[in-house]
C-alpha positions as CSV (number, residue, x, y, z in Angstrom):
1,M,89.5,123.2,109.6
2,T,90.5,120.1,111.6
3,A,90.0,116.6,110.4
4,S,87.4,114.3,112.0
5,H,88.8,111.2,113.6
6,I,87.3,107.9,114.5
7,H,89.3,105.1,116.2
8,I,88.0,101.6,115.9
9,T,88.9,98.5,117.9
10,Q,88.2,94.8,117.7
11,G,84.7,94.0,116.3
12,E,84.0,97.6,115.3
13,Q,83.6,99.4,112.0
14,A,83.1,103.0,110.9
15,I,82.1,104.6,107.6
16,G,81.9,108.1,106.2
17,S,82.0,110.4,103.2
18,D,83.5,113.5,104.7
19,P,86.9,114.2,102.9
20,D,88.4,115.2,106.3
21,L,87.3,112.0,108.1
22,V,90.2,109.7,109.2
23,I,89.5,106.2,110.6
24,T,92.3,104.6,112.6
25,T,93.1,101.3,114.1
26,L,95.9,99.2,115.5
27,L,96.3,95.6,114.2
28,G,98.2,92.6,115.2
29,S,96.8,89.2,114.1
30,C,93.4,90.9,113.4
31,V,92.6,92.1,109.9
32,S,91.0,95.3,108.6
33,C,89.4,95.8,105.3
34,C,89.3,99.3,103.9
35,L,86.4,99.5,101.4
36,W,85.3,102.5,99.4
37,D,83.3,103.6,96.4
38,P,85.5,106.1,94.5
39,V,82.6,107.5,92.5
40,A,80.3,108.1,95.5
41,G,83.1,109.1,97.8
42,V,82.0,106.9,100.6
43,G,83.8,104.1,102.4
44,G,84.6,102.4,105.7
45,M,86.9,100.2,107.6
46,N,86.3,97.2,109.9
47,H,88.5,95.5,112.5
48,M,88.0,91.7,112.6
49,L,89.4,89.9,115.6
50,L,88.5,86.5,114.2
51,T,87.3,85.8,110.7
52,T,86.4,82.2,111.5
53,S,85.2,80.4,114.5
54,A,85.1,76.7,115.6
55,A,81.6,75.3,115.6
56,E,80.6,71.9,116.7
57,S,80.4,70.8,113.1
58,G,83.8,72.3,112.2
59,V,85.1,75.7,111.1
60,C,82.5,78.4,110.5
61,N,83.5,81.5,108.5
62,L,80.3,83.5,109.3
63,V,82.2,85.7,111.7
64,G,84.2,87.3,108.9
65,I,81.4,87.2,106.4
66,N,79.1,89.0,108.8
67,A,81.6,91.7,109.5
68,M,82.2,92.2,105.8
69,E,78.5,92.2,104.8
70,L,77.8,94.8,107.6
71,L,80.5,97.1,106.3
72,I,79.3,96.7,102.7
73,N,75.7,97.3,103.6
74,D,76.5,100.4,105.6
75,I,78.4,101.8,102.6
76,L,75.5,101.0,100.2
77,K,73.1,102.8,102.6
78,E,75.3,105.9,102.2
79,G,75.1,105.9,98.4
80,G,77.9,103.4,97.5
81,H,77.4,100.8,94.8
82,R,78.6,97.2,95.3
83,D,80.0,96.9,91.7
84,R,82.3,100.0,92.3
85,L,83.7,99.0,95.6
86,R,87.5,98.9,96.0
87,A,89.5,97.4,98.8
88,K,92.8,97.4,100.7
89,A,93.5,94.8,103.4
90,F,95.8,94.9,106.3
91,G,96.9,92.9,109.4
92,G,97.2,89.2,110.0
93,A,100.6,89.3,111.7
94,R,102.0,86.4,113.7
95,M,102.5,88.3,116.9
96,V,103.7,85.5,119.2
97,S,105.8,82.6,118.1
98,G,104.5,79.1,118.9
99,L,100.8,80.1,119.0
100,S,98.1,79.5,116.4
101,E,98.2,80.7,112.9
102,I,95.2,82.9,113.4
103,G,96.9,85.8,111.6
104,K,97.4,83.7,108.5
105,Q,93.8,82.4,108.7
106,N,92.5,86.0,108.9
107,S,94.7,87.1,106.0
108,D,93.6,84.1,103.8
109,F,89.9,84.8,104.6
110,I,89.9,88.5,103.6
111,L,91.7,87.8,100.3
112,M,89.3,84.9,99.5
113,F,86.2,86.9,100.5
114,L,87.2,89.8,98.2
115,E,87.9,87.5,95.3
116,Q,84.7,85.5,95.7
117,E,82.6,88.7,95.9
118,G,84.3,90.3,92.9
119,I,85.6,93.2,94.9
120,V,88.9,94.6,93.5
121,C,91.7,94.5,96.1
122,E,94.0,97.4,95.1
123,G,96.6,96.4,97.7
124,H,97.3,94.6,100.9
125,S,99.8,94.4,103.6
126,L,99.2,91.0,105.4
127,G,101.3,88.7,107.5
128,G,104.7,89.4,109.0
129,E,105.5,89.7,112.6
130,A,104.8,93.3,113.5
131,A,101.7,95.3,114.4
132,R,100.4,97.9,112.1
133,H,98.8,101.3,112.8
134,L,96.4,102.4,110.0
135,K,94.9,105.7,109.0
136,F,92.2,105.5,106.4
137,W,90.4,108.3,104.5
138,P,87.1,106.6,103.5
139,A,86.1,109.3,101.0
140,T,89.2,108.7,98.8
141,G,90.6,105.3,99.7
142,R,93.9,106.7,100.9
143,V,95.6,104.6,103.5
144,M,98.7,105.3,105.6
145,Q,100.3,102.4,107.4
146,K,103.0,102.5,110.1
147,I,104.7,99.2,111.0
148,R,105.4,99.0,114.7
149,S,109.1,98.4,115.5
150,D,108.5,96.3,118.6
151,G,108.1,93.2,116.5
152,L,107.6,89.6,117.5
153,Q,107.6,88.3,121.0
154,E,109.8,85.3,121.2
155,S,107.8,83.5,123.9
156,V,104.9,83.7,126.2
157,S,105.4,83.1,129.9
158,E,102.9,83.0,132.8
159,V,102.8,86.1,134.9
160,Q,101.9,85.4,138.5
161,A,100.6,88.2,140.7
162,P,102.2,88.6,144.2
163,A,100.2,87.1,147.0
164,D,99.4,90.6,148.5
165,S,98.6,92.2,145.1
166,G,94.9,92.9,145.8
167,N,93.3,94.8,142.9
168,E,96.5,96.6,141.8
169,L,97.5,96.5,138.2
170,E,101.1,95.6,137.3
171,L,102.3,96.7,133.8
172,F,105.1,94.9,132.1
């Protein structure tokens, strides 16, 4: 029997209760919360690009709150109970030096949200300067993390396309 596999990217989430289901993602400054109910054997993972947004009146954290509430509600619909939820949080790296602290802001948000909501965070791997590849088994809460070795980029430079480039794609 082969395991089911769902890969999520920015702004997505997936849930399930199949013991063979694996949810994967790749994180840089984004954060993912792996949530599960160990009694019901159901859980899910999200991938949050931004947990806060700048609104005219200041900073608004509804982006992260919405992503978390959607994940929680989907788990509850599948038989999970809010008071039994457990969490593990990942991501929030500083991928490019000299740019904003979005990774730290995302990391701070997820830990604060879990604390405020009374959800036990059994572990986290947040911050640093490297991307993370995650594999999450939502029925059990098991997570495997691989830290990417390519690390921090020291600077960002503009890339200008040659004058005759047309629609070609140049990889670097």
